[in-house]
KELUMDREN-815273 format. One record per atom (N, C-alpha, C): residue in one letter; x, y, z. Coordinates in steps of 0.1 Angstrom, whole numbers, plus 5000, padded with zeros to 4 digits. Example, Ala and Ser with C-alpha at 12.3 -4.5 7.8 and 13.67 -1.06 7.14 Angstrom:
% KELUMDREN-815273
A513249435078/A512349555078/A513249675078/S512849785071/S513749895071/S512950005079/
This chain:
% KELUMDREN-815273
M721766964643/M721566824639/M722866754637/R722966644643/R724266564642/R723966444633/I724866424624/I724766304615/I725866204618/P725566084622/P726565984625/P727465964613/K728665924615/K729665904604/K729165804595/E728565694599/E728065594590/E726965634581/W726365744584/W725265804575/W725765904566/V726965944567/V727466044558/V727566004544/I727166094535/I727166064520/I728466114515/G729266024511/G730566054504/G731666104514/P732766134509/P733866174517/P733766314522/G734366344534/G734366484538/G733066534544/D732266454549/D730966494556/D730166584546/I729966524534/I729266604523/I727866614526/A727266524534/A725766534536/A725466664544/S726166694554/S725866824561/S726166944553/K727066944544/K727367054535/K726167074525/I725666954520/I724466964511/I723267024518/F723066974531/F721967024539/F722067174541/Y723367214545/Y723567354548/Y723367444535/R723867394524/R723667474512/R722167484508/S721467374509/S720067384504/S719067444513/L719367454526/L718367504536/L718767634543/I719967634549/I720267744558/I720267874552/F720767894540/F720768024533/F719468074529/T718567984526/T717268034520/T716068024530/K716267964542/K715067934550/K714268064553/A714968174557/A714268294561/A713368354549/G713968354537/G713268404526/G712168324522/A712368194522/A711268094518/A710168094528/Y710468104541/Y709468104551/Y708568234550/N709268344549/N708568474547/N707768474535/C708268414524/C707468404511/C706168334514/G706168224522/G704968144525/G703968224533/L704568304543/L703668394551/L702968494542/I703768564534/I703168664525/I702168604516/R702468494510/R701568424501/R700268394507/G700268334519/G699068304527/G698268424530/A698968534534/A698268664537/A697668724524/L698368714513/L697968764501/L696668694496/E696568564498/E695368494494/E694168534502/I694368554515/I693368594524/I692868734520/I693768824518/I693368964515/I692768974501/L693168894492/L692468894479/L691068844480/E690868744488/E689468694490/E688568794497/Y689168854508/Y688468954516/Y688069074508/T689069134501/T688769254493/T687969234481/G687869114476/G686969084465/G685569064469/Q685269024482/Q683968994487/Q683369114494/R684169194500/R683669314508/R683369434498/I682169484499/I681769594490/I681669724498/V682369824492/V682269964498/V681970054487/R680970144488/R680570234478/R680270164464/D679570064465/D679169984453/D680269914445/K681369894451/K682469824444/K683269744454/P683969634449/P684769564459/P685869654464/V686269624476/V687369694483/V688669704475/R688969594468/R690269594460/R690169684448/Q689069734445/Q688969834434/Q689269974438/H689469994451/H689870124456/H691370134456/S691870244454/S693370264452/S694170224465/I693670254477/I694370224489/I694570074490/A693469994488/A693569854489/A694469794478/A694369854466/A695169804455/A696669824458/R696969934464/R698369964468/R698869864478/V698069824488/V698469724497/V698769594490/I697869554482/I697969424474/I699169424465/A699469544459/A700569554450/A701869544458/D701969604470/D703169594478/D703369444483/M702269374486/M702369234489/M702969154478/A702469174466/A702869104454/A704369134451/I704769254452/I706169294450/I707069224460/A706669224473/A707469164484/A707569014481/L706468954477/L706468814475/L707468774463/E707368844453/E708268814441/E709668844444/T709968954451/T711468984453/T712068884463/L711268844473/L711868734482/L711968604474/R710968574466/R711068444458/R712368444449/I712568554442/I713768564434/I714968554442/W715068624454/W716268614462/W716568474466/Y715568404472/Y715968274477/Y716168174466/L715568184455/L715868094443/L717268124438/T717568244436/T718868284431/T719968244441/T719768264454/T720768224464/T720968074464/S719867994463/S719967854462/S720767804450/Y720467864439/Y721167834427/Y722667864428/M723067974434/M724468014436/M725167914446/A724367874456/A724967784466/A725267654461/D724467604451/D724667474444/D725867474435/R726367594432/R727467604422/R728667674429/P729367614439/P730467674445/P731667694436/E731767614426/E732867634416/E732767764409/V731567814408/V731367944400/V731268064410/H730568044421/H730168154430/H730968154443/G731768054445/G732568044458/G731867964468/D732667934479/D732167854490/D731167934498/I730167864504/I729067934512/I729567984525/D730767944530/D731267994542/D732168114541/E732368164529/E733368264527/E732768374518/G733468494518/G733068604509/G731768654512/F730968664501/F729668734501/F728568644506/F728668514506/F727568424510/F726968454524/P727768464534/P727168484547/P726368614547/A726868724540/A726168844539/A724868824532/R724868744521/R723668714513/R722668644522/A723068554531/A722068494540/A721468594549/K722168684554/K721668784563/K720668884556/I720968904543/I720068994535/I718668934535/G718568804533/G717268734534/G716568744547/Q717368734558/Q716768744571/Q716368894574/V717168984571/V716869124574/V715669174565/Y715869164552/Y714869214543/Y713569134544/G713769004544/G712568924545/G711668944558/G712368964569/G711668984581/G710969124581/R711769224577/R711169364577/R709969374567/I710169314555/I709069334545/I707869254548/A708069134553/A706969044556/A706069104567/T706769154578/T706069214589/T705269344584/K705869414575/K705269544570/K704069514562/V704269434551/V703069414542/V701969334548/I702269234557/I701169164563/I700469254574/G701269334580/G700669434589/G699769534582/D700169574570/D699369664562/D698069594558/A698169464554/A696969394551/A696069374563/L696569354574/L695869334586/L695069464589/N695769584588/N695069714590/N693969734580/L694269694567/L693269714557/L691969634560/M692069524567/M690869444570/M690169504583/G690769594590/G690169654602/G690069544613/S688969554620/S688869464632/S688769324627/Y688269294615/Y688169164610/Y689569094608/G690569184606/G691969124605/G692469064617/Y691969104629/Y692469054642/Y691668934646/V690668884639/V689968774642/V690768644639/R690968554649/R691768444647/R691368344636/E690068344633/E689568244623/E690068264609/N690468384605/N690968414592/N692468404590/H693168384601/H694668354601/H695568464597/I695068584593/I696068684589/I696868734601/E696168744612/E696868784624/E697968684628/K697768554625/K698768454628/K699968474619/Y699668504606/Y700768524596/Y701568644601/W700968754606/W701768864611/W702568824623/R701968754632/R702668714644/R703768624641/D703668524632/D704768444627/D705868524621/A705468614613/A706568704606/A707268784616/K706668834626/K707268914637/K708168814645/L707668704649/L708568604656/L709768564649/L709568534636/L710768504627/L711768614627/E711268734626/E712168854625/E712968864638/L712368834649/L712968844662/L713868724665/T713468604661/T714268484665/T715468464656/L715568514645/L716668494636/L717868584639/G717868644651/G718968734655/G718568874653/G719268964660/G719069104660/G719169154646/M718169234642/M718169284628/M719269384626/E719569464636/E720669564634/E721969494634/L722269394642/L723469314641/L723569244628/N722569184623/N722569124610/N722869224599/A722269344600/A722569444590/A724069484590/L724669484601/L726069514602/L726869394596/K726469274597/K727069164592/K726969164576/I725869224571/I725769244557/I726869334552/C727169434559/C728169534555/C729569464554/D729769364562/D731069294562/D731169214549/G730069184542/G730169114529/G730569204518/Y730369334520/Y730669434510/Y732069504512/Y732369514525/Y733669584528/Y734169534541/D735369554545/D735869504557/D735369584569/Y734169554574/Y733569614585/Y733969544598/K734369614608/K734769554620/K733669564630/L733169444634/L732069444644/L732669464658/
């Protein structure tokens, strides 16, 4: 995105810095949170309505474990992107977003968010069986979107190595 000079807010191209701070570092985590949340709502509805052995599917331990993993993933990603946004808004305390640990922190959201969203949504899809692959209920779309996001945000292994560079002097 290019911002004409006459549209810049304040001196030193501050508009693009505000945009970068508020969006770039948290987009992967926030997007994956949305995917997990959507899938969680579908799986809660499905497992509450589907009856197996005289009780709802979500009352069985395997389904409960899948739902718990989804809730854990949702909350950890939510905490990550809210904390990162808070830190990015306070460069005087946490440092500039272009230096030090911040680039690694952005990659953490991409790597962890991509892996965990694909995993928990895939588990939910498997729990639903063949119904999970039906396009009308959207859970397969959430899994597909999570996988596409994981692939398009850069190689996961390369991003993992970039995370190491935030903790120690790793030479790529």
